C-alpha positions, -999 to +999 in steps of 0.1 A: -333-742-373-313-773-365-283-783-386-277-820-391-244-836-383-239-847-420-243-810-431-218-799-405-193-826-416-196-817-452-185-781-444-155-794-426-148-821-453-145-793-479-121-774-457-100-805-452-099-812-489-087-777-496-060-780-470-049-813-485-048-797-520-027-768-507-003-793-492-001-812-524+007-781-544+034-770-520+050-805-519+049-807-557+067-774-559+094-787-535+098-820-554+100-801-587+127-778-573+147-807-561+144-828-593+139-802-621+133-806-648+107-833-641+078-847-661+043-857-651+050-894-650+081-890-628+063-866-605+034-891-602+058-919-593+078-899-568+048-884-551+027-915-553-003-896-567-022-902-600-011-884-631-044-865-635-038-849-601-003-840-610-015-824-642-041-804-623-016-791-598+010-783-624-016-764-644-026-744-614+010-737-604+018-727-639-011-703-639+002-688-607+036-683-623+054-707-600+061-735-625+074-732-661+067-760-685+096-769-707+102-797-733+123-815-706+097-812-679+085-787-652+109-762-636+102-738-608+101-701-617+119-672-601+089-667-579+095-700-561+116-686-532+093-657-526+063-680-526+078-705-502+089-677-480+054-663-477+037-697-475+045-701-438+030-667-431-001-675-450-005-709-432+000-691-399-028-667-409-051-697-415-042-712-381-050-679-364-083-677-381-092-712-371-081-705-335-103-674-334-133-694-346-126-721-320-123-695-292-155-677-302-174-710-297-162-715-261 
C-alpha cells in the first residue's frame, strides 16, 4: 500500500500544530507569571494572539491547576515552578523519541 505525500504531511502537520500549542501554553504561563494578574485582553495584546486562543489556553491551564482565575485577572498557581522545572525534561523526552524514530528509518 502506497501512502500519498499529502497524507504523510497531514500526520506531520498535526504534530507541528501540537508542538506550537504546547509552546503557546508555556509562553502564556511565563507572561502571566511576569505580569500577573493579567486579563485576556492584555494577554492577547502582549502575546499578539487572538482572544479566543488566549481563552482556550487559559481554560486548559486552569484545568491543569497551573492558572488561577481571579477578578483581577489570571495568576499562576503554586504548581508553576514544578511545571516549568519538569517542562524541559518532558521536551527532552519528545526530542529523544523523535530522534529514535529518525534513526530507525536510516
